[in-house]
ROMARGU-794586 format. One record per residue (C-alpha): residue in three letters; z, x, y. Coordinates in Angstrom, 3 decimals. Layout:
N
> ala, Z, X, Y .
...
***
This chain:
389
> unk, -19.293, -7.448, 12.393 .
> unk, -22.278, -5.065, 11.599 .
> unk, -24.886, -6.219, 8.929 .
> unk, -26.025, -4.501, 5.775 .
> unk, -29.275, -3.040, 5.791 .
> unk, -30.154, -1.485, 2.408 .
> unk, -32.464, 1.168, 2.647 .
> unk, -34.940, 3.596, 0.657 .
> unk, -36.395, 6.491, 1.695 .
> unk, -39.677, 7.726, 0.783 .
> unk, -38.476, 11.255, 0.022 .
> unk, -37.948, 11.692, -3.564 .
> unk, -35.681, 14.330, -5.142 .
> unk, -37.907, 15.090, -8.377 .
> unk, -41.231, 14.042, -9.538 .
> unk, -40.139, 11.049, -11.349 .
> unk, -41.549, 7.301, -11.104 .
> unk, -37.996, 6.055, -10.787 .
> unk, -37.324, 7.604, -7.475 .
> unk, -40.529, 6.052, -5.743 .
> unk, -40.587, 3.161, -3.330 .
> unk, -41.098, 0.279, -5.487 .
> unk, -38.118, 1.483, -8.042 .
> unk, -35.844, 1.430, -4.840 .
> unk, -37.175, -1.554, -3.737 .
> unk, -35.573, -3.230, -7.319 .
> unk, -32.365, -1.416, -6.115 .
> unk, -32.510, -3.265, -2.614 .
> unk, -33.394, -6.612, -4.410 .
> unk, -30.098, -6.020, -6.397 .
> unk, -28.146, -4.987, -3.797 .
> unk, -29.095, -8.187, -1.921 .
> unk, -28.443, -10.287, -5.207 .
> unk, -31.735, -11.676, -4.972 .
> unk, -31.882, -12.940, -8.824 .
> unk, -28.579, -14.694, -8.422 .
> unk, -29.681, -16.689, -5.302 .
> unk, -32.906, -18.351, -6.328 .
> unk, -32.484, -20.339, -9.425 .
> unk, -33.547, -23.774, -8.893 .
> unk, -35.012, -22.748, -5.349 .
> unk, -38.841, -23.434, -4.297 .
> unk, -39.247, -19.891, -2.719 .
> unk, -41.720, -18.915, 0.434 .
> unk, -42.525, -15.244, 0.327 .
> unk, -44.183, -14.855, 3.770 .
> unk, -46.355, -12.286, 4.074 .
> unk, -49.140, -10.916, 6.015 .
> unk, -51.960, -10.865, 3.852 .
> unk, -54.503, -8.700, 6.525 .
> unk, -58.155, -9.610, 6.947 .
> unk, -61.588, -8.057, 6.934 .
> unk, -61.367, -4.443, 5.413 .
> unk, -57.935, -3.855, 6.226 .
> unk, -55.791, -1.992, 3.611 .
> unk, -52.472, -1.048, 4.787 .
> unk, -50.705, -4.432, 4.247 .
> unk, -48.036, -4.178, 1.376 .
> unk, -49.710, -3.181, -1.583 .
> unk, -49.533, -5.970, -4.788 .
> unk, -47.310, -3.514, -6.502 .
> unk, -44.439, -4.396, -4.078 .
> unk, -45.537, -8.178, -4.184 .
> unk, -45.183, -8.248, -7.853 .
> unk, -41.927, -6.812, -8.034 .
> unk, -40.520, -9.642, -5.388 .
> unk, -42.093, -11.948, -7.462 .
> unk, -40.773, -10.988, -10.757 .
> unk, -37.207, -10.998, -9.063 .
> unk, -37.513, -14.537, -8.205 .
> unk, -38.810, -15.682, -11.773 .
> unk, -35.979, -13.894, -13.602 .
> unk, -33.647, -15.403, -11.215 .
> unk, -35.065, -19.019, -11.864 .
> unk, -36.910, -19.324, -8.785 .
> unk, -39.930, -20.727, -8.584 .
> unk, -42.250, -18.616, -6.151 .
> unk, -45.251, -18.866, -4.063 .
> unk, -46.849, -16.133, -1.239 .
> unk, -47.972, -18.065, 1.967 .
> unk, -49.837, -16.534, 5.341 .
> unk, -52.058, -18.278, 7.211 .
> unk, -54.892, -20.093, 6.060 .
> unk, -57.919, -17.599, 7.060 .
> unk, -55.871, -14.472, 5.573 .
> unk, -55.295, -16.811, 2.318 .
> unk, -59.186, -17.631, 2.006 .
> unk, -60.180, -14.104, 2.061 .
> unk, -57.141, -12.489, 0.305 .
> unk, -58.833, -11.826, -3.313 .
> unk, -60.928, -9.285, -1.132 .
> unk, -57.965, -7.398, -0.745 .
> unk, -56.419, -7.676, -4.006 .
> unk, -54.145, -10.390, -3.560 .
> unk, -54.730, -12.979, -6.276 .
> unk, -52.239, -15.216, -8.490 .
> unk, -53.028, -12.915, -11.332 .
> unk, -52.054, -9.671, -9.428 .
> unk, -48.963, -11.014, -8.054 .
> unk, -47.725, -13.418, -10.656 .
> unk, -47.544, -16.675, -8.370 .
> unk, -49.776, -18.892, -6.168 .
> unk, -51.059, -18.300, -2.810 .
> unk, -51.011, -21.038, -0.208 .
> unk, -51.851, -21.326, 3.176 .
> unk, -48.368, -21.943, 5.323 .
> unk, -49.955, -25.063, 6.896 .
> unk, -52.615, -26.602, 4.410 .
> unk, -56.389, -25.030, 4.235 .
> unk, -57.358, -26.781, 7.188 .
> unk, -53.969, -26.250, 9.078 .
> unk, -52.920, -30.146, 9.204 .
> unk, -50.022, -29.975, 7.456 .
> unk, -46.884, -28.894, 9.664 .
> unk, -43.949, -30.370, 11.751 .
> unk, -43.385, -30.689, 15.146 .
> unk, -40.387, -29.193, 16.471 .
> unk, -39.965, -29.643, 20.362 .
> unk, -38.470, -26.779, 22.657 .
> unk, -39.813, -26.163, 25.630 .
> unk, -40.568, -22.663, 26.827 .
> unk, -42.959, -21.988, 30.002 .
> unk, -46.369, -23.063, 28.823 .
> unk, -44.828, -24.563, 25.679 .
> unk, -43.529, -28.040, 24.854 .
> unk, -44.138, -27.991, 20.963 .
> unk, -44.159, -25.656, 18.119 .
> unk, -46.198, -26.736, 14.836 .
> unk, -44.408, -24.852, 11.758 .
> unk, -46.303, -24.902, 8.422 .
> unk, -45.312, -27.593, 6.142 .
> unk, -44.976, -25.263, 3.381 .
> unk, -42.339, -22.923, 5.389 .
> unk, -40.661, -26.102, 6.320 .
> unk, -40.506, -27.484, 2.746 .
> unk, -39.476, -24.593, 0.667 .
> unk, -36.043, -24.281, 0.197 .
> unk, -35.401, -20.148, 0.214 .
> unk, -37.359, -17.492, 2.465 .
> unk, -38.502, -14.036, 1.807 .
> unk, -39.702, -12.249, 4.770 .
> unk, -42.023, -9.510, 3.547 .
> unk, -43.276, -7.656, 6.404 .
> unk, -45.177, -4.600, 6.991 .
> unk, -44.346, -2.431, 9.562 .
> unk, -46.917, -1.182, 12.504 .
> unk, -47.607, -1.071, 16.029 .
> unk, -48.603, -4.329, 17.979 .
> unk, -50.757, -4.607, 21.333 .
> unk, -48.703, -7.657, 22.369 .
> unk, -44.849, -6.025, 22.123 .
> unk, -45.416, -2.794, 20.908 .
> unk, -44.000, -3.224, 17.407 .
> unk, -44.496, -5.578, 14.578 .
> unk, -42.359, -6.395, 11.265 .
> unk, -39.975, -9.170, 10.277 .
> unk, -39.480, -11.174, 13.366 .
> unk, -43.163, -10.909, 14.135 .
> unk, -44.329, -12.256, 10.538 .
> unk, -42.230, -15.090, 11.156 .
> unk, -42.503, -16.071, 14.289 .
> unk, -46.551, -16.087, 14.561 .
> unk, -47.389, -16.313, 10.673 .
> unk, -45.605, -19.616, 10.083 .
> unk, -46.882, -21.336, 13.010 .
> unk, -50.239, -23.023, 13.674 .
> unk, -53.153, -21.727, 15.644 .
> unk, -52.247, -24.106, 18.717 .
> unk, -48.777, -22.714, 18.952 .
> unk, -49.631, -18.972, 18.391 .
> unk, -52.097, -19.486, 21.144 .
> unk, -49.546, -20.744, 23.222 .
> unk, -46.883, -17.751, 22.306 .
> unk, -49.680, -15.499, 23.307 .
> unk, -50.396, -17.444, 26.655 .
> unk, -46.669, -16.915, 27.746 .
> unk, -47.674, -13.452, 29.219 .
> unk, -49.583, -15.367, 31.929 .
> unk, -47.113, -18.563, 33.106 .
> unk, -45.179, -16.352, 35.468 .
> unk, -48.198, -15.850, 37.998 .
> unk, -49.221, -12.245, 38.428 .
> unk, -52.698, -12.822, 40.853 .
> unk, -52.654, -13.755, 44.203 .
> unk, -56.049, -14.401, 45.293 .
> unk, -55.524, -15.127, 49.017 .
> unk, -54.099, -11.700, 49.383 .
> unk, -57.767, -10.457, 47.983 .
> unk, -60.411, -12.871, 49.296 .
> unk, -63.253, -9.456, 48.836 .
> unk, -65.433, -10.035, 46.003 .
> unk, -66.067, -6.290, 46.117 .
> unk, -62.316, -5.337, 46.402 .
> unk, -61.998, -7.376, 43.180 .
> unk, -64.639, -5.602, 41.259 .
> unk, -63.045, -2.335, 42.465 .
> unk, -59.898, -3.305, 40.873 .
> unk, -61.341, -4.295, 37.460 .
> unk, -63.354, -0.957, 37.618 .
> unk, -60.311, 0.606, 38.103 .
> unk, -58.902, 0.177, 34.770 .
> unk, -60.269, 1.750, 31.735 .
> unk, -59.568, -0.419, 29.446 .
> unk, -61.241, -3.503, 30.819 .
> unk, -57.859, -5.288, 30.634 .
> unk, -58.449, -6.852, 34.087 .
> unk, -61.979, -9.246, 34.308 .
> unk, -62.772, -12.229, 36.450 .
> unk, -61.112, -15.873, 35.416 .
> unk, -63.509, -17.488, 33.828 .
> unk, -62.706, -20.704, 35.312 .
> unk, -61.273, -19.456, 38.771 .
> unk, -63.897, -16.687, 40.346 .
> unk, -61.619, -15.820, 42.907 .
> unk, -58.869, -14.707, 40.344 .
> unk, -58.509, -11.991, 37.953 .
> unk, -57.254, -12.633, 34.168 .
> unk, -55.174, -9.508, 32.757 .
> unk, -55.916, -9.141, 28.985 .
> unk, -51.818, -8.005, 28.217 .
> unk, -52.845, -6.875, 24.718 .
> unk, -55.288, -4.352, 26.334 .
> unk, -53.055, -3.211, 29.365 .
> unk, -51.273, -0.079, 29.005 .
> unk, -49.118, -0.481, 32.485 .
> unk, -50.732, 2.784, 34.028 .
> unk, -51.096, 1.080, 37.537 .
> unk, -54.513, 2.471, 38.148 .
> unk, -55.542, -0.980, 39.102 .
> unk, -52.261, -1.248, 41.553 .
> unk, -53.316, 1.544, 43.440 .
> unk, -56.598, -0.058, 44.252 .
> unk, -55.266, -3.832, 44.549 .
> unk, -54.261, -4.738, 48.297 .
> unk, -50.388, -5.049, 48.669 .
> unk, -48.823, -8.395, 47.268 .
> unk, -51.984, -9.167, 45.649 .
> unk, -51.559, -7.838, 42.197 .
> unk, -48.266, -7.522, 39.712 .
> unk, -47.848, -5.854, 36.622 .
> unk, -44.172, -7.054, 36.056 .
> unk, -42.440, -6.143, 32.754 .
> unk, -41.281, -9.977, 32.611 .
> unk, -44.815, -11.166, 31.765 .
> unk, -44.736, -8.795, 28.947 .
> unk, -41.240, -9.716, 27.427 .
> unk, -42.225, -13.679, 27.667 .
> unk, -44.229, -13.447, 24.287 .
> unk, -41.251, -11.685, 22.750 .
> unk, -38.792, -14.451, 23.886 .
> unk, -41.232, -16.323, 22.760 .
> unk, -41.051, -15.002, 19.411 .
> unk, -37.785, -15.051, 19.166 .
> unk, -37.587, -19.034, 19.778 .
> unk, -40.322, -19.226, 16.934 .
> unk, -38.108, -17.483, 14.099 .
> unk, -35.554, -19.776, 15.289 .
> unk, -36.905, -22.767, 14.841 .
> unk, -38.427, -21.534, 11.554 .
> unk, -34.929, -20.336, 10.230 .
> unk, -33.536, -23.594, 11.348 .
> unk, -35.505, -25.546, 8.309 .
> unk, -33.353, -22.848, 5.949 .
> unk, -29.465, -23.279, 4.515 .
> unk, -27.566, -20.255, 5.495 .
> unk, -27.704, -17.633, 3.083 .
> unk, -31.147, -18.706, 2.071 .
> unk, -33.355, -16.029, 3.754 .
> unk, -33.565, -12.563, 2.873 .
> unk, -35.823, -10.035, 5.313 .
> unk, -37.863, -6.749, 3.984 .
> unk, -39.722, -4.586, 5.673 .
> unk, -41.830, -1.991, 4.252 .
> unk, -42.710, 0.868, 6.605 .
> unk, -45.724, 2.526, 5.353 .
> unk, -48.994, 3.243, 6.479 .
> unk, -48.080, 2.644, 10.062 .
> unk, -51.052, 2.191, 12.290 .
> unk, -51.416, 1.120, 15.976 .
> unk, -52.070, -2.181, 15.514 .
> unk, -51.274, -5.687, 13.967 .
> unk, -52.794, -6.307, 10.310 .
> unk, -54.442, -9.217, 11.725 .
> unk, -57.498, -6.728, 13.332 .
> unk, -58.961, -6.746, 10.050 .
> unk, -58.862, -3.125, 9.877 .
> unk, -56.411, -0.027, 9.289 .
> unk, -56.702, 2.940, 11.423 .
> unk, -54.743, 6.452, 10.690 .
> unk, -51.109, 6.197, 10.410 .
> unk, -49.584, 7.603, 13.442 .
> unk, -46.009, 8.377, 12.395 .
> unk, -44.360, 9.465, 9.087 .
> unk, -43.750, 6.597, 6.179 .
> unk, -40.055, 5.437, 6.775 .
> unk, -39.349, 3.620, 3.944 .
> unk, -38.411, 0.512, 3.042 .
> unk, -35.514, -1.892, 4.614 .
> unk, -33.761, -5.037, 2.923 .
> unk, -31.120, -7.351, 4.800 .
> unk, -30.010, -10.946, 5.078 .
> unk, -30.042, -10.253, 8.681 .
> unk, -33.454, -10.282, 10.411 .
> unk, -32.191, -8.791, 13.800 .
> unk, -30.578, -6.140, 11.946 .
> unk, -33.600, -4.976, 9.664 .
> unk, -36.250, -4.921, 12.509 .
> unk, -33.569, -2.899, 14.576 .
> unk, -32.797, -0.255, 11.781 .
> unk, -36.627, 0.407, 11.060 .
> unk, -36.849, 0.723, 15.130 .
> unk, -34.080, 3.151, 15.371 .
> unk, -35.152, 5.279, 12.610 .
> unk, -39.250, 5.418, 14.058 .
> unk, -37.465, 5.906, 17.246 .
> unk, -36.588, 10.014, 15.805 .
> unk, -40.504, 10.237, 15.010 .
> unk, -43.104, 11.805, 16.779 .
> unk, -46.318, 9.944, 17.054 .
> unk, -49.039, 11.637, 16.128 .
> unk, -51.361, 11.748, 19.301 .
> unk, -54.638, 13.040, 16.895 .
> unk, -54.511, 9.778, 14.778 .
> unk, -54.944, 7.059, 18.047 .
> unk, -58.059, 5.723, 18.807 .
> unk, -59.845, 7.918, 21.234 .
> unk, -60.017, 4.287, 23.404 .
> unk, -56.296, 4.459, 23.921 .
> unk, -53.919, 6.596, 26.133 .
> unk, -51.073, 8.327, 24.766 .
> unk, -48.187, 8.347, 27.052 .
> unk, -45.675, 10.544, 25.660 .
> unk, -42.719, 9.988, 28.574 .
> unk, -42.705, 6.040, 28.211 .
> unk, -39.900, 5.724, 25.962 .
> unk, -39.599, 4.501, 21.861 .
> unk, -42.592, 5.762, 20.363 .
> unk, -44.312, 2.404, 20.197 .
> unk, -44.055, 2.086, 23.897 .
> unk, -45.813, 5.712, 23.912 .
> unk, -48.468, 4.074, 22.187 .
> unk, -48.699, 0.477, 23.927 .
> unk, -46.881, 1.032, 27.425 .
> unk, -43.644, 1.195, 28.899 .
> unk, -43.083, -2.441, 29.363 .
> unk, -43.972, -3.403, 25.847 .
> unk, -39.924, -2.842, 24.532 .
> unk, -40.152, -3.352, 20.991 .
> unk, -36.475, -4.008, 21.423 .
> unk, -36.643, -7.126, 23.307 .
> unk, -37.262, -9.636, 20.703 .
> unk, -33.911, -8.581, 18.757 .
> unk, -32.264, -8.670, 21.549 .
> unk, -33.546, -12.337, 22.490 .
> unk, -33.273, -13.304, 18.799 .
> unk, -29.484, -12.302, 19.007 .
> unk, -28.975, -14.285, 22.192 .
> unk, -30.124, -17.026, 20.551 .
> unk, -27.310, -16.549, 17.788 .
> unk, -29.334, -15.346, 15.095 .
> unk, -28.429, -12.204, 13.857 .
> unk, -26.653, -8.738, 15.295 .
> unk, -28.278, -5.397, 16.285 .
> unk, -25.038, -3.846, 14.795 .
> unk, -25.773, -2.730, 11.364 .
> unk, -24.545, -0.515, 8.698 .
> unk, -27.696, 1.624, 6.555 .
> unk, -27.148, 2.105, 3.513 .
> unk, -29.078, 4.062, 1.351 .
> unk, -29.860, 2.783, -2.044 .
> unk, -31.069, 6.324, -3.938 .
> unk, -30.085, 9.160, -1.394 .
> unk, -32.542, 12.125, -2.137 .
> unk, -30.507, 15.483, -3.271 .
> unk, -32.319, 18.847, -3.399 .
> unk, -31.814, 19.446, -7.314 .
> unk, -30.339, 22.690, -8.376 .
> unk, -32.702, 23.231, -11.292 .
> unk, -36.112, 21.332, -11.533 .
> unk, -37.449, 20.685, -14.781 .
> unk, -41.319, 21.548, -15.150 .
> unk, -43.430, 18.547, -15.285 .
> unk, -46.060, 18.069, -17.974 .
> unk, -48.525, 15.049, -18.610 .
> unk, -49.695, 15.513, -22.044 .
> unk, -53.850, 15.266, -22.313 .
> unk, -52.800, 12.730, -24.981 .
> unk, -51.983, 10.064, -22.666 .
> unk, -55.514, 10.439, -21.061 .
***
């Protein structure tokens, strides 16, 4: 059965505040019956609060409307994210005064407040879930849509998968790329040949392993799978396989399942704001040029459906190649637009696919536009009186 994904377009029919994205977010919250569902609930609003000089994370105007909806419904909201992002959140405009509720680190200020979940997967034995998430009784996943160097794309799934876990677990999730061997030193004993392999990569994604000088270490985030290294490497010494890249997304799916297992059915909603979509995760601490037009705001009770809907809409867009950093290489034939930026093996649909296989959500959805833009037959003049200034 298809899940409903409520959608607000960035397109307006008229120059009217009632047709802007914050107001369409209100309509989505109404369509999700959020106010009716949160009475007496402790509501964790999981965001990415960004870092350093980043300014593309979700604007406080949107966050405050979500907070107000929870308060109106009789819930007790708090915004939460990783400790480092919370510590500097005020520098980017996130305070209790601007948002209307407290801001707490997901695992406490020193990341010592967490619950351990056992679920073996490749190099991971246990998952440390932040206590503030586990103790909440209702979850609002409020995510900013952007590119991501590990998986091509980040939104609702990635916001929970990494943002609710403690540092050792987040590191282990990234290290899943390295669990299945890709370098075989016996096939390349010549140090000069290894140097040539590393120099073949224009992105410095291949480096000498710190602990084993005869091994090469691949930085998967920097690799765009161009294959230049494979043309230099002796046969059988180096493999660039999609499965290594997909391991990160499968680990993210497992992480999300663990997060959602702490909430009763029906006590989680997922909202994606697809504006200022740039190349990398907001944790990089800066904002690049938008690489595609704003897509709007999406909301659903189904995390798989809401991310899939965003990806399907993004698939219809063209990447603004001129907006990419000059250090990146655009690959117009790599597949989805996010693959064109980060490489063909970084398939953004993999995480939703894995999560669906784990029994969480569906990739089948019905997109419901909460206020479809319609070209007016007549347009009244818009005038702002000087008296209001």
